[in-house]
KOLRODO-907599 format. One record per residue (C-alpha): x, y, z; residue in three letters; residue number from 1. Coordinates in Angstrom, 3 decimals. Each point is the difference from the previous one (the first is absolute). Layout:
         xx         yy         zz   code   pos
          X          Y          Z    ALA   NUM
...
***
This chain:
         xx         yy         zz   code   pos
      0.012     29.951    421.831    UNK     1
     -3.648      0.500      2.978    UNK     2
      0.238     -1.290      2.756    UNK     3
     -0.977     -3.449      0.934    UNK     4
     -2.406      0.208      2.526    UNK     5
     -1.870     -2.611      1.481    UNK     6
     -2.738     -0.410      2.150    UNK     7
     -0.912     -2.930      1.986    UNK     8
     -3.115      0.558      1.680    UNK     9
     -1.648     -2.319      3.051    UNK    10
     -1.710      0.151      2.828    UNK    11
      3.291     -1.306      2.007    UNK    12
     -1.446     -1.037      3.258    UNK    13
      2.411     -0.710      0.594    UNK    14
      2.974      0.177     -2.336    UNK    15
      1.444     -2.984      0.443    UNK    16
      3.614     -0.949     -1.782    UNK    17
     -1.659     -1.383     -3.161    UNK    18
     -1.073      3.426     -0.576    UNK    19
      3.570      1.622      1.120    UNK    20
      1.625     -2.642     -2.041    UNK    21
     -1.928      1.126     -3.150    UNK    22
      0.647      3.074      0.561    UNK    23
      4.301     -0.444      0.218    UNK    24
     -0.761     -2.105     -2.982    UNK    25
     -1.863      2.704     -1.512    UNK    26
      2.617      2.673     -0.224    UNK    27
      2.288     -2.340     -2.063    UNK    28
     -2.739      1.098     -2.857    UNK    29
     -1.449      3.567      0.941    UNK    30
      1.445      3.457      0.835    UNK    31
     -1.914      0.542      3.317    UNK    32
     -3.087     -2.280      1.512    UNK    33
     -3.221      1.415      1.894    UNK    34
     -1.166     -2.507      2.442    UNK    35
     -3.750      1.558      0.246    UNK    36
     -1.894     -1.105      3.041    UNK    37
     -4.284     -0.217     -1.314    UNK    38
     -1.726      1.360      2.475    UNK    39
     -3.179      1.202      0.755    UNK    40
     -1.626      0.720      2.960    UNK    41
     -3.481     -0.709     -1.539    UNK    42
      0.166     -3.598     -0.460    UNK    43
      1.403     -3.290      2.051    UNK    44
      2.176      0.477      2.648    UNK    45
      3.521     -0.175     -0.188    UNK    46
      1.784     -3.171      2.855    UNK    47
      2.845      2.682      0.489    UNK    48
      0.117      3.273      0.853    UNK    49
      0.967      2.122     -4.102    UNK    50
      2.082      2.599      1.312    UNK    51
      1.825     -2.978      2.068    UNK    52
      0.765     -1.145     -3.268    UNK    53
      1.346      2.618     -1.546    UNK    54
      2.002      1.118      1.945    UNK    55
      1.540     -3.470      1.152    UNK    56
      0.560     -0.526     -4.271    UNK    57
      1.440      3.765      0.085    UNK    58
      2.123     -0.681      2.669    UNK    59
      1.024     -3.675     -1.920    UNK    60
      0.881      1.314     -2.706    UNK    61
      1.457      3.849      0.576    UNK    62
      3.043     -0.550     -1.239    UNK    63
     -0.988     -0.282     -4.090    UNK    64
     -1.107      3.151     -0.450    UNK    65
     -1.679     -2.214     -3.656    UNK    66
     -2.207     -1.668      2.173    UNK    67
     -3.206      2.614      0.996    UNK    68
     -3.406     -1.186      2.571    UNK    69
     -2.793      1.675     -0.649    UNK    70
     -3.851     -0.751      1.241    UNK    71
     -2.802      0.708     -2.504    UNK    72
     -4.164     -0.465     -0.706    UNK    73
     -0.295      0.100     -3.554    UNK    74
      0.250     -2.270     -3.242    UNK    75
      4.043     -1.603     -0.356    UNK    76
      0.214      1.523     -3.114    UNK    77
     -1.513      3.198      1.387    UNK    78
      2.311      0.115      2.371    UNK    79
      2.981     -1.122     -2.305    UNK    80
     -0.213      3.014     -2.271    UNK    81
     -0.307      2.375      2.036    UNK    82
      3.121     -0.549      0.839    UNK    83
      1.782     -1.074     -3.254    UNK    84
     -0.007     -4.432      0.358    UNK    85
     -0.135     -1.634     -3.425    UNK    86
      0.538     -3.403      1.827    UNK    87
     -1.937     -1.467      2.921    UNK    88
      1.855     -2.656      1.753    UNK    89
     -1.283     -2.867      1.299    UNK    90
      0.592     -3.814      1.647    UNK    91
     -0.630     -3.317     -1.008    UNK    92
     -0.498     -3.143      2.615    UNK    93
     -1.701     -2.283     -2.393    UNK    94
     -2.704     -0.468     -2.735    UNK    95
     -2.904      1.621      2.417    UNK    96
      2.591      3.441      0.412    UNK    97
     -0.038     -0.544     -3.960    UNK    98
     -3.147     -0.707     -1.151    UNK    99
     -1.016      3.335      2.201    UNK   100
      3.026      2.658     -0.591    UNK   101
     -0.317     -0.210     -3.560    UNK   102
     -4.406      0.605      0.219    UNK   103
      1.225      3.123      2.086    UNK   104
      3.153      0.538     -3.397    UNK   105
     -2.517      0.038     -1.965    UNK   106
     -2.240      2.629      1.721    UNK   107
      2.595      2.639      1.039    UNK   108
      1.942     -0.692     -3.936    UNK   109
     -3.547      1.127     -1.219    UNK   110
     -0.716      2.909      2.939    UNK   111
      3.450      1.388      0.250    UNK   112
      1.465      1.275     -3.921    UNK   113
      1.909     -3.998     -0.282    UNK   114
      1.079     -0.545      3.326    UNK   115
      1.766     -2.683     -0.154    UNK   116
      0.681     -2.567      2.725    UNK   117
      3.103     -1.740      1.044    UNK   118
     -0.570     -3.581      1.814    UNK   119
      3.023     -1.427      1.763    UNK   120
     -0.409     -3.815      1.266    UNK   121
      0.616      0.075      3.841    UNK   122
      3.399     -1.343      1.331    UNK   123
     -0.984     -3.729      1.129    UNK   124
      0.985      1.423      4.161    UNK   125
     -2.922      2.000      0.110    UNK   126
     -2.549     -1.941     -2.637    UNK   127
     -1.856     -1.013      3.281    UNK   128
     -0.234      3.389      1.279    UNK   129
     -3.859      1.764     -0.088    UNK   130
     -1.089      3.012      1.881    UNK   131
     -3.249     -1.669      0.576    UNK   132
      2.228     -2.908      1.721    UNK   133
      2.426      2.347      2.024    UNK   134
     -3.199      1.989      1.463    UNK   135
     -1.416     -3.437      1.388    UNK   136
      2.843     -1.181      1.455    UNK   137
      0.467      3.163      1.806    UNK   138
     -3.516      0.404      0.719    UNK   139
      0.842     -3.553      2.242    UNK   140
      3.418      1.461      1.415    UNK   141
      1.934     -2.198     -2.061    UNK   142
      3.140      1.328     -1.206    UNK   143
      0.105      1.877     -3.527    UNK   144
      3.730      1.807      0.207    UNK   145
      1.506     -2.578     -2.279    UNK   146
     -3.051      0.984     -3.059    UNK   147
      0.595      3.432      0.707    UNK   148
      3.307      2.311     -0.557    UNK   149
     -0.988      2.387      3.458    UNK   150
     -0.778     -0.640      3.637    UNK   151
     -3.851      0.629      0.641    UNK   152
     -1.152     -0.529      2.928    UNK   153
***
């Protein structure tokens, strides 16, 4: 049987406890998960440095060889094909997430040779967490320690 490889794409600006939960739960379904940080130096500026985020995520998952972390700047479907991944892993917090993710999943299936998107419902204890809220709290000096799985200055 072919190895079940999933790409978990996102900006991860920052990577949250909700993202970590999706990855850990996804390992019950997939043999390998590549956390794929979409980054384009010519587009919107990130709040958290991408290299710092890669380092933090790699360190967090260093004891599990089934989890990889890579930065990419291309279509997610193209990236998936390059890594022989037949699945995309996505988390859903609410119906708004579903509406957006459903459209993206349809396009990725078309572009990626039947690339399947697997949705996991966010665990209730993490449903309130979003990267945009974390950025705003951090920007104004608020405490984000209970929202991210590692220390961020």
